[in-house]
C-alpha positions as CSV (number, residue, x, y, z in Angstrom):
1,X,6.0,-5.5,-11.1
2,X,6.3,-8.4,-8.6
3,X,2.6,-9.1,-8.3
4,X,2.8,-12.8,-9.2
5,X,5.4,-13.4,-6.5
6,X,3.5,-11.4,-3.9
7,X,0.2,-13.2,-4.7
8,X,2.0,-16.5,-4.4
9,X,3.6,-15.4,-1.1
10,X,0.2,-14.2,0.2
11,X,-1.2,-17.7,-0.7
12,X,1.7,-19.3,1.2
13,X,0.8,-17.1,4.2
14,X,4.0,-15.0,4.4
15,X,2.1,-11.7,4.0
16,X,-1.0,-11.8,6.3
17,X,-1.4,-8.0,6.9
18,X,-3.4,-6.1,4.3
19,X,-1.4,-3.5,2.3
20,X,1.9,-5.2,2.7
21,X,2.6,-5.0,-1.0
22,X,2.2,-1.2,-0.7
23,X,4.6,-1.2,2.3
24,X,7.1,-3.3,0.3
25,X,6.8,-0.8,-2.6
26,X,7.3,2.1,-0.3
27,X,10.4,0.4,1.2
28,X,11.8,-0.2,-2.2
29,X,11.2,3.4,-3.2
30,X,12.9,4.6,0.0
31,X,15.9,2.3,-0.7
32,X,16.2,3.7,-4.2
33,X,16.0,7.3,-2.9
34,X,18.5,6.6,-0.2
35,X,20.9,5.0,-2.8
36,X,20.5,8.1,-5.0
37,X,21.2,10.4,-2.1
38,X,24.3,8.5,-1.1
39,X,25.5,8.5,-4.7
40,X,25.0,12.3,-4.9
41,X,26.9,12.8,-1.6
42,X,29.7,10.5,-2.7
43,X,30.1,12.3,-6.1
44,X,29.9,15.7,-4.4
45,X,32.6,14.6,-1.9
46,X,34.8,13.3,-4.7
47,X,34.4,16.5,-6.6
48,X,35.2,18.6,-3.6
49,X,38.4,16.8,-2.7
């Protein structure tokens, strides 16, 4: 949970749009999913060759 950092950033004025924390969480989840997919593809390729 990075709520303290996000609240601090919102106070600083970095995140002005509402729901940015949700967008950041979604982006992080997408990154994790992409990394998992890449790992699966890499492992599959290494097994095939």
